MINU-19187 format. One record per residue (C-alpha): residue number from 1; chain; z, y, x. Coordinates in Angstrom, 1 decimal. Last residue first. Layout:
N
SITE|NUM|A|Z|Y|X
...
This chain:
454
SITE|454|A|-13.5|-8.8|15.3
SITE|453|A|-11.4|-6.6|13.0
SITE|452|A|-9.9|-4.6|16.0
SITE|451|A|-7.0|-2.2|15.4
SITE|450|A|-5.8|-3.7|12.1
SITE|449|A|-2.2|-3.2|11.0
SITE|448|A|0.5|-5.2|9.4
SITE|447|A|2.6|-6.1|6.4
SITE|446|A|2.7|-9.1|4.1
SITE|445|A|4.9|-9.8|1.0
SITE|444|A|6.0|-6.3|0.5
SITE|443|A|8.2|-6.1|-2.6
SITE|442|A|7.5|-3.2|-5.1
SITE|441|A|9.0|-5.2|-8.0
SITE|440|A|6.2|-4.7|-10.5
SITE|439|A|3.6|-4.1|-7.8
SITE|438|A|3.9|-7.2|-5.6
SITE|437|A|2.6|-5.8|-2.3
SITE|436|A|0.1|-6.9|0.3
SITE|435|A|0.3|-4.3|3.1
SITE|434|A|-2.1|-2.5|5.4
SITE|433|A|-2.1|0.0|8.2
SITE|432|A|-5.3|1.3|9.7
SITE|431|A|-7.3|1.4|12.9
SITE|430|A|-10.8|3.0|12.5
SITE|429|A|-13.9|2.5|10.3
SITE|428|A|-12.2|2.3|6.9
SITE|427|A|-14.8|4.6|5.3
SITE|426|A|-13.3|5.8|2.0
SITE|425|A|-15.7|7.9|0.0
SITE|424|A|-14.2|9.8|-2.8
SITE|423|A|-14.9|10.5|-6.3
SITE|422|A|-11.3|11.2|-7.0
SITE|421|A|16.3|-20.8|24.3
SITE|420|A|20.0|-20.6|23.4
SITE|419|A|22.8|-21.0|26.0
SITE|418|A|25.5|-23.5|24.7
SITE|417|A|28.9|-23.8|23.1
SITE|416|A|28.6|-26.4|20.2
SITE|415|A|26.4|-26.8|17.2
SITE|414|A|23.0|-25.4|16.5
SITE|413|A|21.4|-23.2|13.9
SITE|412|A|17.8|-23.6|14.9
SITE|411|A|15.4|-22.5|14.9
SITE|410|A|15.8|-20.2|11.9
SITE|409|A|12.2|-20.9|10.9
SITE|408|A|9.9|-18.4|9.2
SITE|407|A|6.5|-19.4|7.9
SITE|406|A|3.6|-17.2|6.8
SITE|405|A|0.3|-17.5|4.9
SITE|404|A|-2.5|-15.3|3.7
SITE|403|A|-5.8|-15.7|1.9
SITE|402|A|-7.5|-12.5|0.6
SITE|401|A|-10.3|-11.8|-1.8
SITE|400|A|-13.9|-12.8|-2.4
SITE|399|A|-15.7|-10.3|-0.2
SITE|398|A|-13.5|-11.1|2.8
SITE|397|A|-9.9|-11.0|4.1
SITE|396|A|-8.2|-13.7|6.1
SITE|395|A|-4.5|-13.6|7.0
SITE|394|A|-2.2|-15.9|9.0
SITE|393|A|1.4|-15.7|10.1
SITE|392|A|4.0|-17.3|12.3
SITE|391|A|7.7|-16.5|12.7
SITE|390|A|10.3|-18.2|14.9
SITE|389|A|14.0|-17.4|14.9
SITE|388|A|16.0|-18.8|17.8
SITE|387|A|19.4|-20.2|18.9
SITE|386|A|21.5|-19.2|15.9
SITE|385|A|25.1|-20.3|16.0
SITE|384|A|27.2|-23.1|14.5
SITE|383|A|30.6|-24.3|15.8
SITE|382|A|32.0|-27.1|17.8
SITE|381|A|34.2|-26.3|20.8
SITE|380|A|36.9|-24.0|19.2
SITE|379|A|36.2|-25.3|15.6
SITE|378|A|34.3|-23.6|12.8
SITE|377|A|34.0|-25.5|9.6
SITE|376|A|30.4|-25.3|8.1
SITE|375|A|28.4|-22.7|6.3
SITE|374|A|31.2|-20.4|5.3
SITE|373|A|32.4|-20.4|8.8
SITE|372|A|29.2|-19.2|10.2
SITE|371|A|30.9|-17.2|13.0
SITE|370|A|29.1|-16.7|16.3
SITE|369|A|31.5|-14.9|18.8
SITE|368|A|32.2|-17.8|21.2
SITE|367|A|29.9|-16.5|23.8
SITE|366|A|29.2|-12.8|23.6
SITE|365|A|26.6|-13.1|22.2
SITE|364|A|26.7|-16.2|20.0
SITE|363|A|23.2|-15.7|18.5
SITE|362|A|24.9|-14.6|15.2
SITE|361|A|27.1|-12.4|17.4
SITE|360|A|24.2|-10.2|18.5
SITE|359|A|22.5|-8.8|15.4
SITE|358|A|22.2|-5.2|16.6
SITE|357|A|18.5|-4.4|16.5
SITE|356|A|18.2|-5.7|20.1
SITE|355|A|19.7|-9.0|19.0
SITE|354|A|17.1|-9.3|16.2
SITE|353|A|14.3|-8.5|18.7
SITE|352|A|15.6|-11.1|21.2
SITE|351|A|15.7|-13.8|18.5
SITE|350|A|12.3|-13.0|16.9
SITE|349|A|10.1|-15.5|18.7
SITE|348|A|6.6|-14.7|17.4
SITE|347|A|3.9|-17.4|17.3
SITE|346|A|0.5|-15.9|18.2
SITE|345|A|-1.2|-13.6|15.8
SITE|344|A|-3.7|-15.0|13.2
SITE|343|A|-5.8|-12.2|11.8
SITE|342|A|-9.2|-12.6|10.1
SITE|341|A|-11.2|-9.6|9.2
SITE|340|A|-13.9|-8.2|6.9
SITE|339|A|-14.3|-4.5|7.4
SITE|338|A|-14.1|-1.7|4.9
SITE|337|A|-16.6|0.6|3.2
SITE|336|A|-15.6|2.0|-0.2
SITE|335|A|-17.4|4.4|-2.6
SITE|334|A|-14.5|5.3|-4.8
SITE|333|A|-14.6|6.6|-8.3
SITE|332|A|-11.0|7.8|-8.5
SITE|331|A|-7.9|6.8|-10.4
SITE|330|A|-5.1|9.0|-9.1
SITE|329|A|-2.1|8.5|-6.8
SITE|328|A|0.0|11.6|-6.0
SITE|327|A|1.6|10.9|-2.7
SITE|326|A|5.1|12.2|-2.2
SITE|325|A|7.0|8.9|-2.3
SITE|324|A|4.0|6.9|-1.0
SITE|323|A|5.1|6.9|2.6
SITE|322|A|5.0|3.1|2.9
SITE|321|A|7.6|2.7|0.1
SITE|320|A|10.2|1.4|2.7
SITE|319|A|9.3|4.5|4.8
SITE|318|A|6.8|4.8|7.6
SITE|317|A|6.9|7.9|9.9
SITE|316|A|6.3|6.1|13.2
SITE|315|A|3.5|4.2|11.5
SITE|314|A|1.5|7.4|10.8
SITE|313|A|1.8|8.6|14.4
SITE|312|A|0.8|5.2|15.9
SITE|311|A|-2.2|4.9|13.6
SITE|310|A|-3.6|8.4|14.3
SITE|309|A|-6.3|7.6|16.9
SITE|308|A|-9.2|8.1|14.5
SITE|307|A|-7.4|10.9|12.8
SITE|306|A|-6.9|11.0|9.0
SITE|305|A|-4.8|7.8|9.2
SITE|304|A|-5.7|5.1|6.6
SITE|303|A|-2.9|3.5|4.6
SITE|302|A|-4.5|0.6|2.8
SITE|301|A|-2.7|-1.3|0.0
SITE|300|A|-3.8|-4.7|-1.1
SITE|299|A|-2.4|-5.1|-4.6
SITE|298|A|-0.6|-7.7|-6.6
SITE|297|A|0.2|-7.3|-10.3
SITE|296|A|-3.4|-6.4|-11.2
SITE|295|A|-4.1|-10.0|-12.2
SITE|294|A|-7.3|-10.3|-10.2
SITE|293|A|-6.2|-8.5|-7.1
SITE|292|A|-5.9|-4.7|-7.0
SITE|291|A|-7.2|-2.5|-4.1
SITE|290|A|-4.9|0.4|-3.6
SITE|289|A|-6.1|3.3|-1.3
SITE|288|A|-3.9|5.7|0.6
SITE|287|A|-5.1|8.6|2.8
SITE|286|A|-3.3|9.9|5.9
SITE|285|A|-2.1|12.9|7.8
SITE|284|A|0.4|14.1|5.2
SITE|283|A|-0.6|12.1|2.1
SITE|282|A|-3.7|11.9|0.0
SITE|281|A|-4.1|9.5|-2.9
SITE|280|A|-6.1|6.6|-4.3
SITE|279|A|-6.1|4.3|-7.3
SITE|278|A|-9.4|2.5|-7.5
SITE|277|A|-12.5|2.8|-9.6
SITE|276|A|-15.5|1.0|-8.1
SITE|275|A|-18.3|1.4|-5.6
SITE|274|A|-18.7|-1.4|-3.2
SITE|273|A|-19.1|-2.2|0.6
SITE|272|A|-18.2|-4.7|3.2
SITE|271|A|-18.5|-4.0|6.9
SITE|270|A|-19.4|-6.8|9.3
SITE|269|A|-18.6|-5.4|12.8
SITE|268|A|-20.5|-3.1|15.3
SITE|267|A|-18.1|-1.5|17.8
SITE|266|A|-17.4|2.3|17.8
SITE|265|A|-15.6|3.6|20.8
SITE|264|A|-12.0|4.7|20.4
SITE|263|A|-9.4|4.5|17.7
SITE|262|A|-8.3|1.1|18.8
SITE|261|A|-11.7|-0.2|17.8
SITE|260|A|-13.6|2.5|16.0
SITE|259|A|-15.5|0.3|13.5
SITE|258|A|-19.3|0.7|13.5
SITE|257|A|-21.5|-0.9|10.9
SITE|256|A|-23.2|-4.3|10.2
SITE|255|A|-23.8|-4.7|6.5
SITE|254|A|-22.0|-6.3|3.5
SITE|253|A|-23.8|-5.0|0.4
SITE|252|A|-25.5|-8.3|-0.3
SITE|251|A|-22.1|-10.0|-0.5
SITE|250|A|-21.1|-7.9|-3.5
SITE|249|A|-17.4|-7.1|-3.0
SITE|248|A|-15.2|-8.6|-5.7
SITE|247|A|-13.6|-6.5|-8.4
SITE|246|A|-10.2|-7.8|-9.4
SITE|245|A|-10.1|-9.3|-5.9
SITE|244|A|-9.3|-13.0|-5.5
SITE|243|A|-5.8|-13.9|-4.3
SITE|242|A|-4.7|-16.8|-2.2
SITE|241|A|-1.1|-16.6|-1.0
SITE|240|A|1.0|-19.1|0.9
SITE|239|A|4.7|-18.6|1.9
SITE|238|A|7.0|-20.9|3.9
SITE|237|A|10.7|-20.5|4.5
SITE|236|A|12.8|-22.7|6.8
SITE|235|A|16.4|-23.1|7.7
SITE|234|A|17.1|-25.6|10.5
SITE|233|A|20.5|-27.3|10.8
SITE|232|A|22.4|-29.4|13.3
SITE|231|A|20.6|-29.0|16.6
SITE|230|A|22.7|-30.1|19.6
SITE|229|A|20.5|-33.1|20.2
SITE|228|A|17.4|-30.9|20.8
SITE|227|A|14.9|-28.8|19.0
SITE|226|A|12.6|-26.3|20.9
SITE|225|A|11.1|-29.1|23.0
SITE|224|A|7.6|-28.9|21.4
SITE|223|A|7.2|-25.6|19.6
SITE|222|A|8.3|-25.1|16.0
SITE|221|A|5.6|-23.3|13.9
SITE|220|A|3.2|-26.1|14.9
SITE|219|A|0.6|-25.3|12.2
SITE|218|A|0.4|-22.5|9.6
SITE|217|A|-2.8|-22.4|7.7
SITE|216|A|-2.7|-26.1|6.7
SITE|215|A|-2.4|-25.3|3.0
SITE|214|A|0.7|-23.3|3.7
SITE|213|A|3.2|-25.8|2.0
SITE|212|A|1.6|-28.8|3.8
SITE|211|A|1.7|-27.2|7.2
SITE|210|A|5.3|-26.2|6.7
SITE|209|A|6.2|-29.8|5.8
SITE|208|A|4.3|-31.2|8.8
SITE|207|A|6.0|-28.8|11.1
SITE|206|A|9.4|-29.9|9.8
SITE|205|A|8.8|-33.6|10.2
SITE|204|A|7.0|-33.2|13.5
SITE|203|A|10.0|-31.3|15.0
SITE|202|A|12.4|-33.9|13.6
SITE|201|A|10.4|-36.7|15.2
SITE|200|A|10.6|-34.8|18.6
SITE|199|A|14.4|-34.3|18.0
SITE|198|A|15.0|-38.0|17.4
SITE|197|A|18.5|-39.4|18.0
SITE|196|A|20.6|-36.2|17.6
SITE|195|A|18.1|-34.3|15.4
SITE|194|A|18.1|-36.8|12.6
SITE|193|A|17.1|-35.0|9.4
SITE|192|A|18.6|-35.1|5.9
SITE|191|A|16.7|-32.7|3.5
SITE|190|A|18.8|-30.2|1.6
SITE|189|A|17.1|-28.3|-1.2
SITE|188|A|16.2|-24.6|-1.0
SITE|187|A|15.6|-23.2|-4.5
SITE|186|A|16.7|-19.8|-3.1
SITE|185|A|19.4|-18.8|-5.6
SITE|184|A|20.6|-22.2|-6.9
SITE|183|A|19.9|-24.3|-3.8
SITE|182|A|21.1|-21.6|-1.4
SITE|181|A|24.4|-21.3|-3.3
SITE|180|A|24.9|-25.0|-3.8
SITE|179|A|24.5|-25.8|-0.1
SITE|178|A|27.0|-23.0|0.8
SITE|177|A|29.5|-24.2|-1.8
SITE|176|A|29.1|-27.8|-0.5
SITE|175|A|30.2|-26.9|3.1
SITE|174|A|28.1|-28.6|5.8
SITE|173|A|30.1|-31.3|7.7
SITE|172|A|27.2|-33.1|9.4
SITE|171|A|26.6|-36.6|8.0
SITE|170|A|22.8|-36.3|8.3
SITE|169|A|21.7|-33.4|10.5
SITE|168|A|20.2|-30.8|8.3
SITE|167|A|16.7|-29.6|7.3
SITE|166|A|17.3|-26.9|4.7
SITE|165|A|14.2|-25.9|2.7
SITE|164|A|12.5|-22.9|1.1
SITE|163|A|9.1|-22.7|-0.5
SITE|162|A|7.0|-19.8|-1.9
SITE|161|A|3.6|-20.8|-3.1
SITE|160|A|1.2|-18.1|-4.5
SITE|159|A|-2.2|-18.9|-6.0
SITE|158|A|-3.9|-16.1|-7.9
SITE|157|A|-6.2|-17.3|-10.7
SITE|156|A|-10.0|-17.5|-10.4
SITE|155|A|-12.0|-15.2|-12.7
SITE|154|A|-15.2|-16.9|-13.9
SITE|153|A|-15.9|-14.8|-17.0
SITE|152|A|-17.8|-16.0|-20.1
SITE|151|A|-15.3|-14.7|-22.6
SITE|150|A|-13.4|-18.0|-22.9
SITE|149|A|-13.3|-18.2|-19.1
SITE|148|A|-11.4|-15.0|-19.1
SITE|147|A|-8.6|-16.4|-21.3
SITE|146|A|-8.0|-19.3|-18.8
SITE|145|A|-7.9|-16.8|-15.9
SITE|144|A|-5.5|-14.7|-17.8
SITE|143|A|-3.2|-17.7|-18.3
SITE|142|A|-3.3|-18.6|-14.6
SITE|141|A|-2.5|-15.0|-13.6
SITE|140|A|0.4|-14.9|-16.1
SITE|139|A|1.8|-18.1|-14.5
SITE|138|A|1.4|-16.5|-11.1
SITE|137|A|3.2|-13.3|-12.2
SITE|136|A|6.0|-15.4|-13.7
SITE|135|A|6.6|-17.2|-10.4
SITE|134|A|6.7|-13.9|-8.6
SITE|133|A|9.2|-12.5|-11.1
SITE|132|A|11.3|-15.7|-10.8
SITE|131|A|11.4|-15.3|-7.0
SITE|130|A|12.4|-11.7|-7.4
SITE|129|A|15.3|-12.7|-9.7
SITE|128|A|16.6|-15.3|-7.2
SITE|127|A|16.4|-12.7|-4.4
SITE|126|A|18.2|-10.2|-6.7
SITE|125|A|21.0|-12.8|-7.4
SITE|124|A|21.5|-13.4|-3.7
SITE|123|A|21.9|-9.6|-3.1
SITE|122|A|24.1|-9.1|-6.1
SITE|121|A|26.5|-11.8|-4.9
SITE|120|A|26.7|-10.1|-1.5
SITE|119|A|27.9|-6.8|-3.0
SITE|118|A|28.1|-4.6|0.1
SITE|117|A|24.4|-4.2|0.2
SITE|116|A|22.1|-5.8|2.8
SITE|115|A|19.9|-3.6|5.1
SITE|114|A|19.0|-6.5|7.5
SITE|113|A|20.6|-4.9|10.5
SITE|112|A|23.7|-3.7|8.8
SITE|111|A|24.3|-6.9|6.8
SITE|110|A|23.7|-9.1|9.8
SITE|109|A|26.2|-7.2|11.9
SITE|108|A|28.9|-7.4|9.2
SITE|107|A|28.3|-11.2|8.6
SITE|106|A|28.6|-12.0|12.3
SITE|105|A|31.6|-9.7|12.6
SITE|104|A|33.5|-11.8|10.0
SITE|103|A|31.6|-14.5|8.1
SITE|102|A|28.1|-16.0|7.8
SITE|101|A|27.0|-18.8|5.5
SITE|100|A|25.1|-16.8|2.9
SITE|99|A|23.7|-14.8|5.8
SITE|98|A|21.8|-17.9|6.9
SITE|97|A|20.1|-18.0|3.4
SITE|96|A|19.4|-14.3|3.7
SITE|95|A|17.7|-14.8|7.1
SITE|94|A|15.2|-17.3|5.7
SITE|93|A|14.2|-15.2|2.7
SITE|92|A|14.2|-12.0|4.8
SITE|91|A|11.6|-13.5|7.2
SITE|90|A|9.3|-14.7|4.4
SITE|89|A|9.5|-11.5|2.5
SITE|88|A|8.9|-9.3|5.5
SITE|87|A|5.7|-11.3|6.3
SITE|86|A|4.3|-10.1|9.6
SITE|85|A|0.9|-9.1|10.9
SITE|84|A|-0.3|-7.1|13.9
SITE|83|A|-3.7|-6.4|15.5
SITE|82|A|-3.5|-5.1|19.0
SITE|81|A|-3.7|-1.7|20.7
SITE|80|A|-0.6|-0.1|19.1
SITE|79|A|1.6|-3.2|19.7
SITE|78|A|3.6|-4.4|16.8
SITE|77|A|6.9|-6.2|17.4
SITE|76|A|9.6|-3.5|17.2
SITE|75|A|8.0|-1.0|14.8
SITE|74|A|6.9|-3.8|12.6
SITE|73|A|10.5|-5.1|12.5
SITE|72|A|12.0|-1.9|11.3
SITE|71|A|9.3|-1.5|8.6
SITE|70|A|9.9|-5.1|7.4
SITE|69|A|13.7|-4.5|7.5
SITE|68|A|13.3|-1.6|5.0
SITE|67|A|10.8|-3.5|2.8
SITE|66|A|12.6|-6.8|2.5
SITE|65|A|16.1|-5.2|2.2
SITE|64|A|15.0|-2.8|-0.5
SITE|63|A|13.3|-5.6|-2.3
SITE|62|A|16.4|-7.8|-2.2
SITE|61|A|18.8|-5.0|-3.2
SITE|60|A|16.5|-4.1|-6.2
SITE|59|A|14.2|-1.2|-5.9
SITE|58|A|15.1|2.1|-7.7
SITE|57|A|13.8|2.3|-11.3
SITE|56|A|10.8|4.3|-12.2
SITE|55|A|10.8|2.9|-15.8
SITE|54|A|8.0|5.1|-16.9
SITE|53|A|5.9|4.0|-13.9
SITE|52|A|6.2|0.3|-14.8
SITE|51|A|5.5|0.9|-18.5
SITE|50|A|2.4|2.9|-17.6
SITE|49|A|1.1|0.2|-15.2
SITE|48|A|1.6|-2.5|-17.9
SITE|47|A|-0.1|-0.5|-20.6
SITE|46|A|-3.0|0.2|-18.3
SITE|45|A|-3.3|-3.5|-17.3
SITE|44|A|-3.2|-4.6|-21.0
SITE|43|A|-5.8|-2.0|-21.9
SITE|42|A|-8.1|-3.2|-19.1
SITE|41|A|-7.8|-6.9|-20.0
SITE|40|A|-8.5|-6.4|-23.7
SITE|39|A|-11.5|-4.1|-23.2
SITE|38|A|-12.8|-6.2|-20.3
SITE|37|A|-12.7|-9.3|-22.5
SITE|36|A|-14.3|-7.6|-25.4
SITE|35|A|-17.1|-6.4|-23.1
SITE|34|A|-17.6|-9.9|-21.8
SITE|33|A|-18.1|-11.2|-25.3
SITE|32|A|-20.6|-8.4|-26.1
SITE|31|A|-22.5|-8.8|-22.8
SITE|30|A|-22.9|-12.6|-23.1
SITE|29|A|-26.6|-12.6|-23.1
SITE|28|A|-26.5|-10.2|-20.1
SITE|27|A|-29.0|-7.4|-20.0
SITE|26|A|-27.8|-6.3|-16.5
SITE|25|A|-27.8|-2.8|-17.8
SITE|24|A|-25.7|-4.0|-20.8
SITE|23|A|-23.0|-5.4|-18.5
SITE|22|A|-23.0|-2.4|-16.2
SITE|21|A|-22.8|0.0|-19.1
SITE|20|A|-19.9|-2.0|-20.6
SITE|19|A|-18.0|-1.8|-17.3
SITE|18|A|-18.5|1.9|-17.1
SITE|17|A|-17.3|2.4|-20.7
SITE|16|A|-14.2|0.3|-20.1
SITE|15|A|-13.3|2.3|-17.0
SITE|14|A|-13.8|5.7|-18.8
SITE|13|A|-11.6|4.5|-21.7
SITE|12|A|-9.0|3.2|-19.3
SITE|11|A|-8.9|6.6|-17.5
SITE|10|A|-8.5|8.3|-20.8
SITE|9|A|-5.6|5.9|-21.6
SITE|8|A|-4.0|6.8|-18.3
SITE|7|A|-4.3|10.5|-19.0
SITE|6|A|-2.9|10.1|-22.4
SITE|5|A|0.1|8.2|-21.0
SITE|4|A|0.8|10.9|-18.4
SITE|3|A|0.7|13.6|-21.0
SITE|2|A|3.2|11.6|-23.1
SITE|1|A|5.5|11.3|-20.1
């Protein structure tokens, strides 16, 4: 442990010296002030990383569920010849709220598919704790941005919005303990909505709310006609992230270069470039690179297959820690080339996928089997069941940083019996896997792969 600490402090010393040399070489009038800022900031980051590695605690129930199910889902929905993007955190946040109301076989199936522990109260507490950790990270980012400006820097803070809401039919008999649980653990207030007399207006109401929470990046997550007079409750999660890089890519280094689309022929795309110290490592058949965002608590993680056509093979062996268990990560002087890209996949209906994974009774298969008794009283001809789960995502990556958004809608929980609708060079020039991860907890907020950055 002591040797590891000395090694990290040495890396910090080297990083500080290089930053100071860059500042003095540019003959900046504020070089001394900027150096003091970098000294303070780098030592704080090194101390934080060391404390995290020393703890080496297993992931919380929420993080384990988010990451494990995210891998399961990527295997099901991603196509090897197309870009893919999901938000495991968004999907699990919405499904965990529904799980809070499940009972019997429905509850058992959901727990198995979603990787939930036996202790349900621990699960909900860990989701609440993760949310608080994310909130604290954003507050810290804002404070660091303020301090940076005092040293002549212009670091923008990270923006992260996580919002949950229950849109429910006014007067419907939802159980108060369920409403209290999701409010206390998921900060999900109840908003009365009239599905019976105005399903089109209800669709607009929910879509407008999601659009506002995601800075207009997620639009029309509920398709026209999806809600009807049988709808009683819609559970929604929305996530928005805007994160500047800790070290931005110089725009004058962005050049046209070849990217091996789908691992085949090289196609010219805008390729960013920079030389900086990053954590990198070598696994079995792939390389790993971590690009930190401005607060060093969030990272963009690249898993680059060794082979041009190796994406499918690497993804097939993914673990909840993205195959990092045996990878020795080291600070390296990296010359990096990677493409700018913008991913906005079509709306994904997840209902059939969740059923294929084993979550059948929640969707009332076979008919009469759905049991959300803890959510609302279950009667022979009037009970709740999932009809569909919609998921929509967006991600833009460029020289400044990353902007990403996601929304998950349990659309809808409906009532009644019905049929539901080292100095290294990393050249990221072929398909690769990526994730945006909260480092302190290990939670994967976004997960996907790029086969064509155009």
